[in-house]
C-alpha positions in Angstrom: 1.5 -26.9 12.6 -0.7 -25.0 10.1 -2.9 -22.0 11.0 -5.7 -22.5 9.2 -6.9 -18.7 9.6 -3.5 -17.8 7.6 -3.2 -21.3 5.3 -0.6 -20.7 2.9 0.4 -22.2 -0.3 3.6 -23.8 1.8 0.9 -25.1 4.3 -0.8 -26.6 1.2 2.1 -27.9 0.0 3.3 -29.4 3.2 -0.1 -31.1 4.2 -0.8 -32.4 0.6 2.8 -34.3 0.6 1.9 -35.6 4.2 -1.0 -37.1 3.2 -0.3 -38.5 -0.1 2.3 -40.7 2.0 0.3 -41.9 4.6 -1.1 -45.1 2.7 2.5 -46.5 2.0 2.7 -48.8 5.3 -1.2 -49.1 5.7 -2.9 -52.4 5.0 -6.4 -51.2 4.6 -8.6 -47.8 3.3 -9.8 -47.8 7.0 -6.3 -47.8 8.5 -5.0 -44.8 5.8 -8.1 -42.8 6.7 -7.6 -42.9 10.4 -4.0 -41.7 9.7 -5.3 -38.9 7.4 -7.8 -37.5 9.8 -5.2 -38.0 12.8 -2.4 -35.7 10.8 -5.5 -33.2 9.9 -6.5 -33.0 13.9 -3.0 -32.7 14.8 -1.8 -30.4 12.5 -4.3 -27.9 12.2 -3.9 -25.6 14.7 -5.3 -22.1 15.6 -2.0 -20.1 16.2 -3.4 -17.3 18.3 -4.5 -19.7 21.0 -2.1 -22.3 20.4 -5.6 -25.2 20.3 -6.4 -27.7 17.8 -8.4 -25.8 15.2 -11.1 -29.0 14.7 -13.6 -30.2 17.3 -14.3 -33.3 15.1 -13.2 -34.8 12.0 -15.0 -37.4 10.0 -14.0 -39.7 7.0 -16.9 -41.0 4.7 -16.7 -43.4 1.7 -20.1 -44.4 -0.1 -19.8 -48.4 -0.5 -22.5 -51.2 -1.7 -24.5 -52.8 0.7 -23.1 -56.2 -0.3 -19.4 -54.7 0.7 -20.2 -53.8 4.0 -19.1 -55.7 6.9 -21.5 -58.3 8.6 -22.0 -55.6 11.3 -22.3 -52.7 9.3 -24.9 -54.6 7.2 -26.9 -55.6 10.6 -26.5 -51.6 11.1 -28.1 -50.5 7.9 -30.9 -53.4 8.7 -31.9 -51.4 11.8 -31.8 -48.3 10.1 -34.4 -49.4 7.3 -36.2 -51.1 9.5 -38.5 -53.4 7.1 -37.1 -52.2 4.0 -35.0 -55.2 2.8 -31.7 -53.4 0.7 -30.4 -54.4 -2.3 -27.0 -55.4 -2.6 -26.2 -52.7 -5.0 -27.6 -49.9 -2.5 -24.9 -47.1 -1.7 -24.4 -46.6 1.7 -22.4 -43.4 2.9 -20.0 -45.2 5.4 -17.8 -44.0 8.2 -14.4 -45.2 7.9 -12.7 -42.7 10.6 -13.5 -40.4 13.1 -11.6 -38.5 15.5 -12.5 -35.6 17.8 -12.1 -34.0 21.3 -14.6 -36.5 23.1 -13.3 -40.2 23.9 -16.5 -41.7 21.8 -15.6 -39.4 18.9 -12.5 -41.4 18.6 -13.9 -44.8 17.3 -16.5 -45.1 14.2 -18.1 -48.1 15.9 -19.7 -46.0 18.7 -21.4 -43.3 16.4 -25.1 -43.9 17.0 -26.3 -41.9 14.0 -23.3 -42.0 11.0 -21.8 -45.3 10.9 -23.8 -46.1 8.0 -26.1 -43.5 6.1 -28.2 -45.6 3.1 -28.8 -43.6 0.2 -31.7 -45.3 -1.4 -33.1 -42.5 -3.1 -32.9 -39.2 -4.3 -35.7 -37.9 -2.3 -34.2 -39.7 1.0 -30.9 -37.7 0.4 -33.1 -34.3 -0.2 -34.1 -34.7 3.3 -30.6 -34.8 5.0 -29.6 -31.0 4.4 -26.0 -31.6 5.2 -25.6 -34.4 2.8 -27.4 -32.9 0.2 -25.7 -29.6 0.1 -22.2 -31.7 0.7 -23.0 -33.8 -2.6 -24.2 -30.5 -4.7 -20.8 -28.3 -3.2 -18.5 -31.4 -4.4 -19.9 -31.0 -8.0 -21.6 -34.1 -8.3 -25.2 -35.0 -8.8 -27.4 -37.2 -6.9 -27.9 -39.9 -9.5 -24.4 -40.1 -10.0 -23.7 -40.9 -6.2 -26.8 -43.6 -6.1 -26.1 -45.1 -9.4 -22.6 -44.5 -11.0 -22.8 -44.5 -14.5 -19.3 -46.6 -16.0 -19.5 -44.7 -19.1 -19.3 -41.3 -17.3 -16.9 -42.5 -14.6 -13.9 -41.5 -16.3 -14.7 -38.1 -17.1 -16.3 -37.2 -13.8 -13.4 -38.7 -11.8 -10.9 -36.3 -13.7 -12.9 -33.5 -12.4 -11.7 -31.0 -9.8 -14.4 -30.9 -7.1 -15.3 -27.8 -4.9 -15.0 -27.2 -1.6 -18.0 -28.0 0.8 -18.0 -24.9 3.2 -20.1 -23.2 5.5 -18.4 -19.9 7.1 -20.8 -19.7 9.7 -22.2 -22.9 11.3 -24.3 -21.2 14.1 -27.7 -21.3 12.6 -27.0 -22.9 9.3 -29.6 -25.0 7.9 -27.0 -27.5 6.7 -25.5 -28.3 9.9 -27.8 -30.2 12.2 -27.6 -30.5 15.9 -27.3 -26.9 16.8 -28.1 -27.3 20.1 -26.4 -30.7 21.2 -23.6 -30.1 19.1 -22.7 -26.8 17.5 -23.5 -24.6 20.5 -21.9 -26.4 23.2 -18.5 -27.5 21.3 -18.4 -23.5 19.6 -18.2 -24.7 16.0 -17.6 -22.0 13.9 -17.2 -23.2 10.4 -17.1 -26.4 8.7 -15.1 -27.5 5.8 -15.4 -30.6 3.3 -13.4 -32.1 0.5 -13.4 -35.2 -1.2 -13.9 -36.8 -4.7 -14.7 -39.7 -6.9 -12.9 -42.9 -7.1 -12.7 -45.1 -10.3 -15.1 -47.6 -8.9 -17.6 -44.7 -8.9 -17.6 -44.2 -4.9 -17.2 -41.0 -3.3 -15.2 -40.3 -0.5 -15.3 -37.2 1.8 -13.5 -35.6 4.7 -15.8 -33.4 7.1 -13.8 -30.9 9.5 -16.0 -29.3 11.9 -13.7 -26.5 13.4 -13.7 -24.2 16.1 -12.2 -21.3 14.3 -13.5 -19.3 11.3 -11.8 -20.2 8.3 -11.3 -17.2 5.5 -12.4 -18.0 2.1 -8.7 -17.8 0.9 -7.9 -21.1 3.3 -10.8 -22.8 1.9 -9.3 -22.6 -1.6 -6.0 -24.0 -0.7 -7.7 -27.0 1.0 -9.5 -27.9 -2.2 -6.0 -29.6 -3.5 -5.8 -31.7 -0.7 -8.7 -33.8 -2.0 -6.2 -35.2 -4.5 -3.8 -36.1 -2.1 -6.0 -38.0 0.0 -7.3 -39.9 -3.1 -3.7 -40.8 -3.8 -3.4 -42.3 -0.4 -6.4 -44.3 -0.7 -6.4 -45.5 -4.2 -4.4 -48.8 -3.8 -7.3 -49.7 -1.8 -10.4 -49.3 -3.9 -10.9 -52.9 -5.1 -10.8 -54.5 -1.9 -9.2 -54.2 1.9 -11.3 -51.1 2.9 -11.8 -52.2 6.4 -9.4 -53.6 9.0 -9.6 -56.6 11.0 -8.4 -59.3 8.5 -5.3 -60.9 7.7 -3.9 -59.0 4.7 -0.6 -58.4 3.2 1.1 -55.1 3.2 0.9 -52.5 0.3 4.5 -53.2 -0.6 4.4 -56.5 -0.3 1.7 -57.7 -3.1 0.2 -55.9 -5.7 -3.4 -54.8 -4.8 -5.0 -55.8 -8.3 -5.7 -58.9 -9.3 -6.6 -58.8 -13.3 -4.9 -56.7 -16.0 -7.9 -54.7 -16.4 -7.6 -53.7 -12.9 -4.1 -52.9 -13.1 -4.8 -50.4 -16.3 -7.9 -49.1 -14.3 -5.6 -48.4 -11.1 -2.7 -47.1 -13.3 -5.1 -44.6 -15.3 -6.6 -43.4 -12.2 -3.1 -42.5 -10.8 -1.9 -41.2 -13.5 -5.1 -38.9 -14.0 -4.9 -38.0 -10.5 -1.5 -36.9 -10.4 -1.9 -34.9 -13.4 -5.3 -33.3 -12.2 -2.9 -32.5 -8.7 -0.2 -31.0 -11.0 -3.0 -28.9 -12.6 -4.5 -28.1 -9.2 -1.2 -27.3 -7.7 -0.3 -24.7 -10.3 -3.6 -23.1 -10.4 -3.1 -22.3 -6.6 0.5 -21.4 -7.3 -0.9 -18.6 -9.7 -3.8 -17.8 -7.5 -1.6 -17.5 -4.6 0.6 -15.7 -6.7 -1.9 -13.3 -7.8 -3.3 -12.5 -4.3 0.4 -11.8 -3.2 0.7 -9.4 -6.3 -2.5 -7.8 -5.0 -1.0 -7.7 -1.6 2.3 -6.5 -2.5 0.4 -3.6 -4.7 -1.6 -2.9 -1.9 1.2 -2.6 1.0 3.3 -0.2 -1.8 0.0 2.1 -2.0 -0.3 2.2 1.6 3.3 3.1 2.2 3.2 5.5 -0.3 0.3 6.8 1.7 2.3 6.8 4.9 5.2 8.3 3.1 2.8 11.1 1.8 1.1 11.4 5.1 4.4 11.9 6.8 5.9 14.2 4.4 2.6 16.4 4.7 2.9 16.4 8.5 6.5 17.2 8.5 5.6 19.9 5.5 2.8 21.2 7.9 4.9 21.4 11.3 7.6 23.0 8.9 5.4 25.7 7.8 3.5 26.3 10.7 7.0 26.8 12.8 8.3 28.7 9.8 5.4 31.0 9.3 5.2 31.6 13.4 9.1 32.2 13.1 8.8 34.4 10.5 5.8 36.4 11.4 7.4 36.9 15.3 10.4 38.1 13.6 8.6 40.5 11.3 6.7 41.8 14.4 9.1 42.2 16.3 11.7 44.2 13.5 8.6 45.9 12.3 7.9 48.0 15.6 11.3 49.4 16.0 11.9 49.7 12.2 8.6 52.0 12.2 9.7 54.0 14.9 13.1 55.0 13.4 11.7 55.4 10.0 9.3 57.8 11.3 11.3 59.8 13.4 14.1 60.2 10.4 11.9 62.4 8.8 11.9 64.7 11.7 15.7 64.4 12.3 16.2 65.1 8.8 13.9 68.4 9.1 15.7 69.3 12.5 19.1 68.8 11.3 18.4 71.2 8.1 17.1 73.9 10.6 19.9 73.6 12.5 22.2 73.8 9.4 20.2 76.9 8.4 21.0 78.5 11.9 24.6 77.9 11.7 25.1 79.3 8.3 22.9 82.5 9.5 25.4 82.7 12.3 28.4 82.6 9.9 26.5 85.2 7.8 26.3 87.8 10.7 29.5 86.7 12.7 31.8 85.9 9.7 34.8 86.4 12.5 34.0 84.1 15.0 36.3 83.4 18.3 39.5 81.6 17.5 38.6 78.6 19.5 35.3 78.0 17.3 37.3 78.7 14.2 39.4 76.0 15.1 36.5 73.5 16.0 35.4 74.5 12.4 38.8 73.9 10.7 39.3 70.5 12.7 35.8 68.9 12.2 35.5 70.3 8.8 32.2 72.0 9.3 31.1 72.0 5.5 31.5 68.5 4.9 29.6 67.7 8.0 26.9 69.4 6.9 27.0 67.9 3.8 27.5 64.6 4.6 25.1 64.7 7.1 22.2 64.9 4.9 23.5 62.2 2.7 23.9 60.3 5.9 20.3 60.6 6.9 19.2 59.9 3.3 21.1 56.5 3.4 19.3 55.9 7.2 16.0 56.4 5.4 16.8 54.3 2.3 17.9 51.4 4.9 14.6 51.8 7.1 12.9 51.8 3.9 14.5 48.4 2.7 13.9 47.0 6.3 10.2 47.5 5.9 9.9 46.6 2.6 11.7 42.7 3.9 9.3 42.8 6.8 6.5 43.1 4.0 7.9 40.5 2.2 8.5 38.2 5.1 4.4 38.7 6.4 3.8 38.5 2.5 5.4 34.9 2.4 4.2 33.6 5.7 0.6 34.7 5.0 -0.7 33.4 8.7 -3.0 36.3 9.3 -5.1 35.5 5.8 -7.5 33.1 4.9 -6.5 29.6 3.6 -7.9 30.1 0.3 -8.0 33.5 -1.2 -7.4 35.8 -4.1 -4.0 36.9 -4.5 -1.3 38.4 -7.0 0.9 35.8 -7.9 3.6 38.3 -8.5 3.5 39.4 -5.3 4.2 36.1 -3.7 7.5 35.5 -6.4 8.7 39.1 -5.6 8.6 38.2 -1.8 10.4 35.1 -2.4 13.1 36.6 -4.2 13.4 39.2 -1.5 13.7 36.7 1.0 16.4 35.0 -1.2 18.5 38.1 -2.5 21.2 37.3 0.0 21.6 34.0 -2.0 21.4 35.5 -5.5 24.4 38.3 -4.6 28.2 37.1 -6.1 29.9 34.7 -3.5 33.4 35.1 -5.2 35.4 35.4 -8.4 33.8 32.0 -9.6 30.1 32.6 -8.9 28.9 36.0 -10.1 25.6 37.6 -9.0 22.8 35.5 -10.5 20.9 37.7 -12.8 16.6 37.6 -12.6 14.6 38.3 -15.8 11.2 38.8 -15.1 8.7 38.6 -17.9 5.5 39.2 -16.0 2.4 39.4 -18.1 -1.0 40.9 -16.6 -2.6 38.0 -14.3 -5.9 38.2 -12.7 -6.3 37.4 -9.1 -6.0 33.9 -8.4 -7.5 31.8 -5.6 -5.2 30.0 -4.0 -3.7 29.3 -0.5 -1.0 32.0 -0.8 1.3 30.5 1.9 1.6 27.3 0.2 2.1 28.6 -3.3 5.1 30.7 -2.2 6.4 27.7 -0.4 6.6 26.3 -4.1 8.6 29.1 -5.4 11.0 29.2 -2.8 11.7 25.3 -3.2 11.9 25.6 -7.1 14.0 28.9 -6.6 16.3 27.1 -4.2 17.0 24.5 -6.2 17.8 26.8 -9.1 20.0 28.8 -7.6 21.7 25.7 -5.9 21.8 24.4 -9.8 23.8 27.4 -10.6 26.0 28.1 -7.6 27.0 24.0 -7.3 26.9 23.0 -10.8 29.8 22.1 -13.0 29.2 25.4 -15.2 31.8 27.7 -15.1 30.5 31.4 -15.7 32.3 34.4 -17.5 33.1 36.9 -15.0 35.2 39.7 -17.1 33.0 42.3 -17.7 34.8 42.5 -21.3 33.4 39.3 -21.9 29.6 40.4 -21.8 29.9 42.1 -25.1 30.8 39.0 -26.7 27.5 37.1 -28.3 28.6 34.0 -26.6 28.8 35.4 -22.9 27.3 33.4 -20.2 25.7 34.5 -16.9 23.8 32.7 -14.2 20.3 33.3 -15.0 16.7 32.7 -13.8 14.1 33.4 -15.8 10.2 34.0 -14.3 7.5 34.3 -16.8 4.1 34.1 -16.0 0.8 34.2 -18.7 -2.7 33.5 -18.8 -3.2 30.0 -21.0 -6.9 30.3 -21.4 -10.0 32.0 -19.1 -9.2 29.5 -16.6 -5.5 28.5 -16.2 -2.6 30.3 -15.7 0.9 29.3 -16.0 4.3 30.2 -14.2 7.5 29.2 -15.6 10.8 29.3 -13.5 13.6 28.1 -15.8 17.7 28.2 -15.1 20.5 28.0 -17.6 22.5 25.9 -14.9 24.0 22.2 -15.5 20.5 20.4 -16.3 19.4 16.7 -15.6 18.9 13.6 -17.5 15.7 11.5 -18.0 16.5 9.2 -15.2 16.6 12.0 -12.7 13.9 14.0 -14.1 11.5 11.3 -14.0 12.3 10.9 -10.0 12.3 14.4 -9.0 8.5 14.5 -7.4 9.3 11.1 -5.5 9.6 11.6 -2.0 13.0 11.5 -0.4 14.4 11.6 -3.3 17.3 13.9 -4.1 20.7 14.2 -6.1 22.1 17.0 -3.3 24.9 15.7 -1.0 24.0 13.7 2.1 23.2 16.7 4.8 22.2 19.1 2.2 18.8 18.1 0.7 16.0 15.8 2.0 14.3 15.1 -0.9 10.8 16.8 0.3 10.8 19.8 -1.2 9.7 18.9 -5.0 7.7 16.1 -3.4 5.8 18.9 -1.0 5.6 21.1 -4.1 3.9 18.3 -6.1 1.3 17.9 -3.2 0.7 21.6 -3.1 0.2 22.2 -6.9 -1.7 18.8 -8.1 -3.4 17.3 -5.0 -4.4 20.7 -2.9 -4.6 23.2 -6.0 -5.7 20.6 -8.6 -3.0 22.0 -10.9 -0.1 20.6 -12.7 3.5 20.8 -12.4 6.1 19.6 -15.0 9.9 19.6 -15.4 11.8 20.0 -18.8 15.5 19.7 -18.7 18.4 18.6 -20.7 22.3 18.0 -19.2 24.0 21.3 -19.9 20.9 23.1 -21.0 19.5 24.2 -17.9 16.2 22.9 -16.2 12.4 24.6 -16.4 9.7 24.2 -14.2 6.1 25.0 -15.2 3.6 25.6 -13.0 -0.4 25.4 -14.1 -3.0 26.4 -11.6 -6.7 27.2 -11.9 -7.7 30.8 -11.7 -10.7 29.6 -9.7 -9.9 27.0 -6.7 -11.4 23.6 -7.8 -11.9 20.7 -5.4 -9.0 18.2 -5.8 
């Protein structure tokens, strides 16, 4: 079963193979044509509904008047009235018919289409469907009515087009709209055929209850050649059923050397043409598959990109809310402590002064007080209390700076696009990551941060997203320095040597020109090869162990810089030589 809505190259090949062999056991062209349309009627379906796709299929062939049966000659006389037909008059003859009504299953019961005399070009032009059919098959009216023997060989080897009416309703080429098209729900009409060695044409017309796309119609075109191979043995005789005839396999179909040569040449030409058409169809289908594959790959990339963006947005939204909430909760008590520490220091200083005055006026206090002073080392307490309060002041100040960095990193309380100082974003990110920069053990010393900040103007950007890029790149740099295969010099004596090596992240900013600034973040870690560098910005690509990296960080960074900010991001790296990410963003926001 083959679905005409989704007709494939495989369907074309299977149908063609079946059609080509339907004449092997037949006794006449009429018998073969019945088998052909029976096969098409039963095997072309609408897979969605499970019903047959064809309402009616008919097989026509042109015949000279003298080649018609007496019955059909009499029928032709009735159509022509007083006009006496010549023996050479070409007649489009109905050889086979099949459809959903009983009367459509016998050519003898057709009232109007058993024979259509083609006695003039003017007459054919007045029959829209026949006229359009001949035109679309690539023939001209003169060739059909009066075949030129000198041109037949060339014409026979043509690949004819397909007669195709995508919308039968209201089409001027499909008659009987109210009595046939509308009541039987005819959606499309497809016809295919060709030219035989004798100059006669054959045509299969399919009136379909489904809308057939152009791609399916193109794949139906080669079937004409398979049909031609099936009926070709009966071209010179045995057209109609009803007479005692030998089987094709029992006796040759040709009676003279010229006819035999003509038949063999026609077979060879048809097979060659069929091979060419099959190859063309294969190439065409391959091109379509490649286009479809490209489209699917693009769609997959878009879906991955959308998925990443959704994940990123949700992640950043949740992270931003969490960070902002924590910063807010910490900020209130820290401000309270930091603000009151100044008063505590002033009060403590006054109390110490009062105690000292008491000591000046009462140098010999009672023994109990002297014992307390000695036991608790009053001099040490007064000195250390000031240091303690100073340390607390520095601690609360440090917490205040961290809170400020957290709020600066989240940027939830600011407009999406605004002017910012890029250096503030970098410093805020470094502040958050400071715990990861510290030495972990004897093998991993503290990571050195070298800042080479040049004076930058205010940059129009989405600060929260730009900070996320800094976070992703700096986190990767720290991972490369701490989890890489490089060994670092720990002994301070080694630092004086010219070849000393410490884990370092070098951050440099500069103005490129009036429109662009660049931020470079480089580490001296283990580096990457070209193959890895080429895939860094692919979604879900990661070199980290399972469970440690998702492969989204740099992909998200690429989207933020390139797609959101119309900037550029690139990576320079060599194994053993470290890695440098270079970010270029416009000073003024641009539409991506």
